[in-house]
Structures are given as structure tokens and as C-alpha cells.
Residue, then its C-alpha position, 0 to 999 in steps of 0.5 A: x499481547x495476550x494479557x492486553x487482549x484479556x484486559x481490553x476484552x474484560x473492560x469492554x464487556x464490563x462497560x457493556x454490562x454497565x450500559x445495559x444495566x443503565x438502559x434497563x434501569x431507565x426503561x423499567x423505571x419508565x414502564x413502572x411510572x407509566x403503569x402507576x400513572x395509568x392505575x392512578x388515573x383509573x382510580x381518579x376516573x372512578x372517584x369522578x363518577x361520585x359527586x364531590x359533595x358526597x366525597x367531601x361528606x365522607x372525608x373521615x371514612x376516606x382518610x381512615x381508608x387511605x391512612x394505611x396506604x400512605x396515599x392521599x386524595x385531594x379535591x381542588x376547585x377551579x380556582x385552586x382552593x382545596x375542598x378536601x384533603x384526606x391527610x390534612x384537616x383544616x384550611x390549606x394553601x391555594x394549589x392553583x400553581x401546583x404543576x400537576x394542577x396547571x397541567x390538568x387545567x390545560x390538558x385534562x390530566x396532570x402528573x408530577x413527582x416531588x417531595x411532600x413536606x406534609x408526608x416527608x417523602x417523595x410522592x407521585x401526584x396524578x391530577x384529573x380535571x372534571x368538567x362535570x364536577x368543575x373541580x380537580x381530583x388529585x391522588x398522590x402515592x409514595x414513589x421511589x421508582x426502582x430504588x424501592x426494589x434496589x435491596x431485593x434486586x442487588x443480589x441478582x444484579x451482582x450474581x448476573x454481573x459476576x457470571x457475565x464477567x466469568x463468561x467474558x473472561x473465558x471468551x476473552x481467553x479463547x479469543x486471545x488464544x485464537x489470535x496469538x496462536x497463529x502469530x506464534x505459528x508464523x513466528x516459529x515458521x519464520x525461524x524454522x525457515x531461517x535455520x533450515x533455509x527452506x521456503x516458508x509454508x503457512x496453513x490457512x488461518x481462520x482470520x483473513x487478516x492473518x492470511x494476508x500477513x502470511x502471504x505478505x511475508x512469503x512474498x517478501x521472502x521470495x522477493x528477498x531471495x530473488x534479490x539475493x540471487x540477482x546480487x550473486x549473479x551480478x557479482x559473478x558477472x562483475x567478477x567475470x567482467x574484471x577477469x576478462x578486462x584484466x586478461x584483455x589488458x594483460x595481452x597488449x601490456x605484455x606485448x608493449x613490455x616485450x617490444x619495449x625491452x627489445x628496444x631498450x636492450x638494443x636487441x633490435x639494431x635494424x632501423x626498419x625493425x625498430x620502427x616496426x616495434x614502435x608501430x606495434x607498441x602504438x597499435x597496442x596502446x591504441x587498443x588499450x585506450x579503446x578498451x578502457x574507453x569502452x569499459x568506462x562507457x559500460x560502467x556509465x550505462x550501468x550506473x543508474x545515477x548517470x543521466x546523459x544530456x539529450x538534445x535534438x539531433x538531425x538524424x541524416x547529418x549525424x549518420x553521414x558523419x559516422x559513415x565518413x568515419x567508417x568508410x576507410x575501414x570499409x575500403x580496407x576490408x573491401x566491403x560496400x557500405x550503404x547508409x540511408x536515413x530519413x530527414x528527421x530529428x531524434x531527441x537523444x544523447x549524441x554520444x549514444x547515437x554515435x556509439x550505436x551506429x559505429x559499433x553495429x556498422x563496424x561489427x558488420x564490416x569486420x565480420x563480413x566477407x570480401x566484396x560483401x555489403x553492409x546496408x544501414x536503414x534508419x526511419x521513424x515510425x510514430x515517434x519511434x526510431x527504427x535502425x537496421x544493420x544488415x550484412x552479407x557476412x559469416x553469420x552467427x549460429x543459433x547458439x552464439x546468438x544467445x551470447x553475442x551481447x555479453x561482454x568480451x564474447x567473440x563468435x570467432x576468436x581467431x578472426x577477432x584477433x585479426x580484425x581487432x576490437x575490444x569485445x564490448x561493442x555489442x554489450x554497449x549497444x545492449x545497454x544503450x538500447x536498455x537505457x531508452x527502453x528499446x528492443x533488439x531483434x537479431x536474425x542471422x544465418x551462417x555463411x549468409x549474413x546477419x540483420x540486427x534491428x533496434x527500435x527506440x520508442x519516443x525519441x523521434x522529434x518531427x520537423x514541425x515540432x523542432x522549430 
């Protein structure tokens, strides 16, 4: 990178010097041309003050005077006939079509540069038309522009070019160092951070772009570390989930195995006791089936690639179906269940709606007191579905409220074993609410009761939109 910066810098400076020299050449050449033309024009104005007959009469003296200067004066009449030429004796061809003569006749003054076959060199011709003398005065001098000074200017130009190139090289080295040194520092800091596992730390650089690069690298490192921490946390949660799931499955499997061995070995002879063993096996099997179903449900909810089909669901009739399925549990636990729902439609997964209702209401029934109440309200608020389940049960302590939506977490483990359940109900509720970008609010006081309110945005479909 350093070599390329040096090379590009020198190439740019060289190109700039060449362009500058070309511009200088063109500007100075133009200045010299204008200055020479003005001087020759002044000379012609001086000659114009003299009668042309007098100049013609002094032809020999004029030719001798201009011979050493390689200059040439010509007097041409309005028809192009040459009346006088200081370098040529005798008759000359008509000059009417000469460029400078035509321009002088049109504009009063004329200029031209061309190669003179007479003097065998490039000449600058300046012509002046004199209405008083009714003729054209023309003067010509050798003209090579800056080329005539090329030999004398070349050493100075070479020295200037070499000095400028050296200065450019020094500046390029300094500029390259100012660019590559911060990049080396950034690279060294990244390696140091990787080796010692410490956060990146960059000082402020002179170039704002390098500061942006350093800030971006720091941000990327923070995001990567955050991502790694999240992966480790998820790995830990997943491991705890598998451990808990294994433990939860192990208990009913052990019970089933025990009762099965009793029946197989003929230890239980009494028909009534044998029926009790069979009932127990069936109960544990039902518990295992519910546990596996809930585990699969959570796995589907956690998988971002799984999309549940959403349909328009009449809210009141769906809630009534869930209430009917939970009425036996409420009667068994001596709990009064009251469900009220607005007559509207929601655009949701049928399975999600049933899981929300059944998990929240069944928990409120199980952890209630005898002759307690469970009040369920569902209403719409600007396309939002608001679901609240309030019970008069045992309540939840402040400490436990932080964990109730964790998988397999039970507030009262002894009571949980008696009332059954998988310990995954509220975890499923949390994932469903997250699936719909909703919110959950919990208000609970121990020995008084609990109220859980869920809000799901953009799921309510009005009746006039449903048809």
C-alpha cells in the first residue's frame, strides 16, 4: 500500500508539473506574440507618418539598415502590387491574397505567421492599412516564439522539475506514513485484543475516515461479543430445558415402570389394586403426552422459520368453546369461572388463541382457593386485543413474578404436583405473545390474587371488514 501511494503521488505531481509547464508555455507564447505585434504595430505607425514616396526613394538605405536585423519592410498598394520590399530588388508577385494583407484591408490591421521562402525561416508578418497613403505597410521579423529560448530555459526547467519531484517524493512519503501508520495501529490493536481478550481501544486519528473505520470495528466487536454472550445464554437455557425435560419425563416413566413391573410380576393380586395401578399408568401416560405436546409447541414457537396459519376467528364463540372444556376442572376445584368476550373477530392462529386462553385460565383455576373466582375479559381497543385473567388465588410473590414465565418454573412445587401440569404453560403464553409482538403485565399480591393482562396489537378485525 505504501509503495502504491508513493507511486501514485509522484505520478500525480509529475502530471501536474507537465500540465503546468504546457500552460506556462502557451500563456508566455501568447504574451510574447502580443508584445511583439504591438511593437511592430508601433513601428508601422511611425513609418506611416512618412510619405511612401520618400520611403521608396530611400530603399537602399532602408535595406542596409534592416539587413543585420533579418527584418523586412514591404509597401503594398491597395491592388496588391509591391511598391517596396527591403529584401528584394525588382518585380515581385502580387500580394493581395496574403493573409495579413486581406486582414489589414478588412480591419485596418493584419497578422500572420508563416515560413518565408525568401528568407528561409518562419516570419511574423504585421500589416497596417493607411487610408491617407492609400497603401499597406508591412513589416516582417523572424519569429520562433519560446523555441528560440528553449536552450537557455531547458536547464532551469530540468532543475525545477527535479526539485519539484524531490519535494513531491518527500511529501508522498510523509502522506503515506500518515495513512499507513494508523492502519498498522488499528491492526496491532485488533491482534492485541484477540490475544488478550480485552475490548478494543483506539485513539483519535487525524483522518475522520479512519476514526469511522475504528468506530465501526469497535461496534462490530461489541456486537460479536453480545452475540456470543447471547449464544452462550441460549445454550445454557437450552441445556437447562433439556435437563428439566429429562427430569420431568423421568418421573412419570419411573412411575409407569414401577406399576408395570408390579403387574407383570403378579405382586398385585387384588383386582381393585390392579385397576388402580392401571389408572395410575394411564394418568402418567397422559401427563407425558401433555408434556411432550407442550415441548413441541415451545420448539415451534422458538423456531423463526415456523409460520402458523392465521384466519379470521369469531372471538366470542371460540372463547365459549375453551370455557366449556375447562368447566369440569373449575367444578372439580370448586372455582367459579366467569368469561366475558366482545362480539368481534381476530386474525390469529386458532391454536395460539386456544393455548393462550386454556393455559392462563387453567393456571388461574389450579392455583386458586376453594370457592374462589376466575374472571376472564376479552375486548378490542383500536385493533388491539386485550385479554385479562384475574383470580382470587394464592398470589405470587415479587421474587417469583420474575420467573413465572420460565420453562418448568413452579411457584409452589408441592401444590404443582397435586394439581398436575407440565410447568410449561406460562412459557408457551410468553412465546405466543412475543410471536404477535404483544405485551404481558402481571399484578399479584400474595393470598389475595393475580391479574395477568395481555395486549396483542393489530389482530382485531371489525365485523364490517370481516364480510
